[in-house]
N, C-alpha and C positions, 0 to 999 in steps of 0.2 A: 214283551209280555207281562201282563198284569193278573196277578192272582189276588183276589180279594176275599179274605176270610170272612164269613158273615157271623153275627152273633150267634151262639148256640140257640137251637130250637128243641121243641119236645114232640113234633109229629111228623114221624118219617113217611108216613102214608100221604100227607098233605103235601110236602116237599116232592115227592113222586109225583102225584097228580099234576104239578105244575110242569116238572122236567118232560113227562110224555104228554102233556096237554098241548093245543095250539099255540098257545102263547096269548099274549095280551092283543096283539094285532095279526094273528095267525103266522106269526114268524117262523114257528118251530115245524122244522122239516125232518122227516124220517128218525126220531128221535130211538135211539139204541146205546146199548153197553158198549164201550171200546176197551174197558179194561176193569179190572175189579179183584177182591182179596182172593177169589177162587173161581176162575172162571167155569170150570168144569161143573156142571149141574146147577149153576145159578140162574133162576129165571129170568127170561128177558122180555117183558112185555111188547117191546119193539120188533122182535124177531120170533117169538113162540107165540101162537095164536091162543094156546092154552094157558100161558103163564099172566097173572094178573097183577095189578098193583098191590093188591092186599097181600097176596102170596110173596112178593119180593119183599115188602116191607115187614111181614113176618119172619123172613129168611134175615134180614139185617138187624132185625131188634132181639134176635133170639139171646144174645149175651147179656143183654139189657134185662130181658125177663128173667133170666137165671138168678142176677145179681139182686134184683129188687125181692125175689122171692126169698132169698137167703139172709139179706140184711133189713133190719128195720127200717133205716132212711133210705128212701127210694130215689132213684136218679131220674131226673126230669127233664136235664138239659142235655141231652146225649145226641142231639142231631147236629152234625159238623157239616158245614156248607161251603164250598169253595168254588166259585167261577173262575175258570181261567181263560182269558183271553188274548188273542194275537192281534198285533197292531194292523189296521187296514192294509198297508203296502205289504206286509209279510206274504211269502208264498203261500201255496196251499199245502195244508199238512193231511196226512192221510190217516185213517183210523189207527194204524200200527204206531205212526209217530205220537198222536195225541195219546194214545193208551201207554206209551213208555214216558211221556211228558207227567202223565197222572202218577205214575208209579214212582217218580223222582220226587214230586211234590209231597205225596202222603209221607215217602221217606223223610224228606226234610221237616215236615211239620210235626213229627212223632206220632203220627197216626199208624202208620205200618213202617217201623224202621225196616231196612233191608237186611235179611236172613233171620226175622223173627217170624216163628210159626204161629204165635199165641198174639198176634196183634189185633187191632180192631177189625171189623168188617167194613167195606168201603167199596164202592162202583165210582165209575165215571162215566156219565151220561153225554153223548154227543147229539145235539138237535139243530146244529147250525155248522157253516163252514168254518168260522172263524172263532169259536169257543167250545169249552166242555163244561159241565159242572161236577164237582166232585162232591160224592154224599158220603159221610161216614157216621157210624154210631160209636160214640166214645166210651165203651166198654170193651175191654180186651176179651179174648177166650178164655183167660184165667181170673176173671172177675175184677182185674184192676182197672183203675182210671189210667189213660195214657197222659205223658208230660207234655203239655201244650203250651207253657210259660214260654214266651218269646217265639212261638211259632211263626208269627206273621214275619219276623226279622229274618229267620231262617228259611221261610219260604220265598221270600223276595231275593235273597242271596242266589237260592237254586234258580230262580228265574234269570238271573243275570248270567248264569252260567248256562243254562238251557238256550238262551238268546245266543250265546257264543258258539254253542255247539251246533245249532240247527241254522246258522246263519240269518238269524231273525233280527230285526231292528233292536238296537241296544238301548236300553233305558238306563237312567242313572241310578246308582245305588241309594238306598234310603239310609237316613241317620236317625230316624226317629224324632226330628225336631219340625217335620213338617204338621200342618194341621189335618185333621180328618176330612176327608171327601164327604160332601153331603151324600146321603141315600138316595135312591131313586123315589123312595116315598115321601123323603123331606123335599124333593124338588118338586114332585107332583103337588104337594100340599103347598108350597110357595105359589106356584102356577094357579092353583085353584083358588087360593086366597088373594090373588092378584099382586103378590110380592115380586119385586125385582130379584131378591136374594133369599135364600132359604135363611131361617132364622140364626143359624150359628155363624154364616159370613155377616149378616147385619150386625150382630152383637159385636163382631171382632172390628168392624168397621168403625161403629160408635166408640169402643174403648180407645183404639189408637187414635181417633180424632180429638178425644178428650185429654189424652197425655199431656201435650204441650201446654194446656190451660191450668194445670195444677201443679202443687208443690209437694203435696203428702197424700197418704190413701185415703183420708177422710173428706180431702177435697175432691179427690176423685170419684169416691161413691156419691158425694152429694150433686157432683156436676152429671153423672151418668142418671141418677134419678131424674134431676131437672131436664133431661134431654129424652125422657121418656122410657129408660131402661127399667125393667123390674129387676129388684135385687133381693135377694136373701143373704145375710151377712151373719157370719159366725164371729161371735165377740168371746174374748177372755174374760177372767173375773174382773180385771181392772176397767173394761170397757174397749179396749182395744181391738180393732178388728183382726182376725185371723184369718179370715177366708170369705170368699163370697161364690154366690152363684147369680147368673144373669138371666132374665127370661124376656122375650120378644112379646109385647101385648098381642093377643089373639093366637099365640102359639100354644094351643091345648090338645091334651092327648084323649083317649078315648072315652075318658071318664069326665071330660070337659075340665080338666086341671090344667093349671099352668104348668108348663113345661120351663123348668130351669136348666142351664149349663153352667159347671162350674168354671172357674177361670183357665184352668189347665187344659179343660176339654176344649174350651174355645180357641185357644192357642198355648202351645208350650210355654211362650215367653210372657204370658198374662196372667199368671199365678198373683195373688195378693204379695207374698214374700219377694217375688222377682220385682214386680211393680214398686213396691217398697223402697227397693234397693236404688230402681233408677231414679225415683222421684226425690229422694230426700238428699239434695247436695249439702255438701260441706262447705262450699264456697258461699260466703254471705252475700244475699242478693239485696240490690239497691231497692228503694221505695219507688213506685211507678212514674212518681212526679219527677224524682231523680234522673231517671233515665230519660225521660222527655227532655231534661235540661241539658243531655250531654250533647256536644257538637257533633260526636259520631254518629250517624245513624244505626238503628239495630240492623240494617240490612248489611252494612259496611263491617258492624261488628262479627256478624255471622260469618262473612266472608274471612276476615280474621282468624275466627276460630277454625274455620276450615284448614287454614294454613298449619295448624297444629294436628290435625287429623291427617293431612299428608305426609307430616314428619313421620308420625306415630306409624302410620300402615307402611311406609316406606321401609323403615328400620325394621319391621315385624317380618316383612317379605324377605329381606335381608338374611336376617338370624335373630330375631328378637327373642328367642327361649320362650319359656312359660309366661314370663312376666309380660314381655313385648306383646304375645298373642292376647293375653287377656285385656291389655289396653286397646289393641286394636279393635278387638271384637266390642269393647266398650264403644269406642268412636263409631263403630259403623252402625252399632245399635241406636246411637245418639243422632247420627246422620239421616236414620229414616225418619226420626221425631222432626228434626230440620225440614225434610222434603215435605211432611204434613203440614207443619206450621206455615211453610211458606205457599203451600197449596191453598190455604183458607184464606191468605191476605193478599194474594195477587189478583191482577186485573181479571175479570170474568173470561176474556178470551183466551187466557193462560191455565184457568183452572182445571179443564179437562185433560189436559195433558199431564198436569202436576198431580192431579189426583189419581188418576191411572198409573203414574211413576210411583206414588206412594204406595198403592194397592200390592204393586209387583214387588217393591223393596221389602216389603213385610217378610218375606221368605228369607232374604239375605241378611235380615238383622239378627237373626238366631242360628248358633250352631253348639256342638258338644263343648266348645271351649266355653268354660267359665269367665264370665266377665269381671272386669275390674272398674265397676261403674263410676268410681269417684275420677278416674282419669279423664272421663269427658264431660265433667260439670260445666266447664266453658261453652261446650257446644250446645248443652241442653239449655243453659241459661240464655244463650243468643236465640234458641227457638221459642222461649217463653218471652223474651223480648219482642220479638216479631209479632207474637200474639196479643202481648198486651199493649204494646205502646206504639206499633206501628200503623198509620193511617194510609199509607200506600207508599210505595218506593218510587223513585223517579227512574227512567227507563235505565239509566248507565249503572245505577247501584243494582236494580234488579238482574242487568245482564253479567255484571260482575260476580254476583252472588250464585246465579244459575251455573256460570261457566265454572265457577270453583267446585259446585257439586257434580258437574259432568266431569271433572277430574277426579273428584273423590269417589265417585262410583265406578270408574275405572280402576282406581287403585283396589277398591274393595272386592271387584270381580278377580284382581290378579292374586290379593291374598287369599280368598277362598280356593282359588286354584291351586294355588300353592299348598294350601292344606289338605287338597282332595274333597273339599265341599261342593260337590258338583251341582246339586239343586240350587245352593245358594249362588254361585257363580252364574249359574243360567239366569237366576232372578236378577242379578245385576246387571246382567247384560241385556235384559228386556228392558228394565228400568232405564237403562243409558239411552236407548232409541227415544223415550219419551222426554228424557231432560234435553237432550238435544234439540228436539223440535221447539220446546218451550225457549231455550236460550236462543237460537235463530229468531226466535219471533219476538223475543224482548230487545234483543240488539238492533232489529230493524230500524227504529227510530234515530237511534244513535246514528247507526251508519250513514243514514240519509243526511242527518245533520252535518256530521263531519265531511262528508264527500262534498257538500255544498260549499264548503269554504276552505278546501284545500289549498296548501301553501302553493307560492309560486314554484316554477320549475327549478330554479336555482338552491331553494330551500330542499326541494324534494331530492334533489341529487347529493345535497350535504348528508340528509338523513338516511338516503340510500346506501351510503359509503359506512354510516354508524351501524346499519344493520349488517352489512358484511364483516364488519370488523367484530361485532358484540356475537353473531350466531351465525358464523361461516357456513356450518354444516346444512342450514336451512334457509340461507339467505335468498337463493334463487326461487326456493318454493314462494317465499314471503313476499317478495317484489313481484310475482308472476300472480299472486293472489288478487283476484277483482277488489278486494278490502284495502289493498296497500294504498291507495289515496286516503282514504279514512284513518289508517294507521299513522300515516305521514303527519295528519292534522292533529291527532292524539298526541303525537310525539313533540310537534311545535307548541301546543299549549302547554304540555309538562316541562319544556324549557323555559317557555316565557314564565312560569312559575318557579323557576330557580333550578330545575332538575336538569341531570344530565342525560340525554337520550342514550348514550351507549351505556350508561350504568343500569338505567330503566330496562333496556332490552336484555341485559344479562341477568339482572335479578329475575325479570318476567320468564325466561328460558329455563332458569335454574328451578323456579318454583312450579313450572309444569312442562315436563319434556313435551317435544313438537313432534316426536316420531308418529304418534296415533292421532295427532289434530288433523281433521279433514280440511281445516282451511285455517292456517297458523296466524295469518294475519288477524282473523277475528279474535282468535285466544288471547293474541298480544295486546290487543285493543282493550279488553276487558281488563286485563292484569294492571295495564299501564294507568289506565283511567283510576283503577282502585288505588294503585301505589301512589300515584301521581296527585291525586284529588287535593291534597294540602300543600300550598305554595310553600317551599323554602325560604326563610326569610334572607333578604340581601343583607350580607354583613356590612357592607360600606354604607347602606342607608342606615342600618341599625346604629353603626359608630357615630354618624352624622347627627343623629336624632339623641343619642346620649350625649354628645358633647353640647347640643343645644339646650337640653333640659338641664346639665351641669352648669351651663353659663347663665341661664336663668335663674338658678337656685343661689347662685354666688354673686350676682348683681348687686352692688349697694341700693339701698332703699332710695338715695337721694336721686339717683337717675332712672328710677322706674318711672312708668307712666303714670301721672297722677290719678287716684280713682276718683269718681265723682263726689263720694260722700267724704272721703279724706281731703278732697280740695278746700272746705269750708273751714277745717278745724284750724287751730292755732299753729301746730305742728306743719302742716302743710304750708300755711305763710311763710314759716321760717325757712322752708326747704326751697319755696320759689326766691327767697331773699338771696338765698345762698348761691343760687345759680345766676 
């Protein structure tokens, strides 16, 4: 059940005209009052042919008129409107049931607390099977204004209780970290202008897409302006930015003025102070040229950084305390930035899934737990490295990163569940499906290549024995997995590079538990290829090379091969005579 409190209005008669009218598409049927502050003697134009909308509006506005006649400052924002809607799959509710629901909601909101005789005047109008509209005038019978602060939170909590009491669909409890849903007017406006998204959602996507590209607030503001976002920036005496409001070009109000939304209204985690904390890392960053010259690719570095996330969140799920939760929340927020950065740099065939994953995970990035942003510096730098230096990953590196992201998202969902963050856990689960699809697609070329050159039967039997020894609880699932021949090839490749298959398997299973893995062999392939990508030097070969070098350095000059130039010198002649 959803109760959506609207912005205060000033025209009681106008709202009644909508409630009792035919609707925008003749969808209003049999409008009538199902509950009110005093049903006895209340005019109902839906049931009394002598009652008019003007009479009813006059009846509801009476305390407002009395207050305005006694006080100099008039009340004009006195119309409180709250539609209450049941879910499509909910059972039919009678007028009596809707009336009781309305009474509980106005009591929770503070419009008409239970047992108070001098509360506000209100009515609940039903003109459809699945919802009612509550209209109240926010001046009490004693002339005071009601206390409506946090009324939306209280009404939401009461709706959760109503769902339980009436056997309705149970929605998740809000925590005030969600974004505001676009109004019908905003959605109609977007449709009229040919926009795919309302302005607020468009702005949120632009800001989140910009974050991995920048390192401080000034860079962010400049990037957004270059990307076509209109900005109003509030600056202090020093010139430093203190806040901002963003607007979408063409989003005008009735006076043809540009509409701007403050960062906090676009999303709770997009205020300028919060963005500053996220962007300004304390870890020194290398120059882009230095990054390009490193032997490890940004894609592998990001997978390495996710190993730290896995550890932090696992510890916090156990019992990380306040500090552990703050570090876990920071890593989850940075994970969202990494997903966004990866979506912008992956091949076109993966872009759609990863972009959808990034948008879904935005809701999982924030909670009421204060973040310790510096704990996730390595992950944020990895995201920037992908944006700034990556020209495109090879399939195995991308598959390893996406597989690590899948596991990180599973852990994020578990942590949110442990903290009773219902909306965030649900967002992480929705993200997971898109990441898994992208990971499967990215791994496909690698699987094909590995399966085409699988080792011989004897080697596969030996490697199967390593699997049974290293991960006995999952060995049968791994060996029955269609990707087992490819895993055998990956293990053989690692062994040829000096790694021990048994040890690699144990390490991979420890880094990512296999109980939740749909296809455990695939998971192990990405981890083993990531861990075993660098060959281990052969100690005997290194010792032989060392001995050869030492022998060369200590060989007497008179038995060294003569150099072309030195052969014509007098010293060279003397050496030849000695031989």
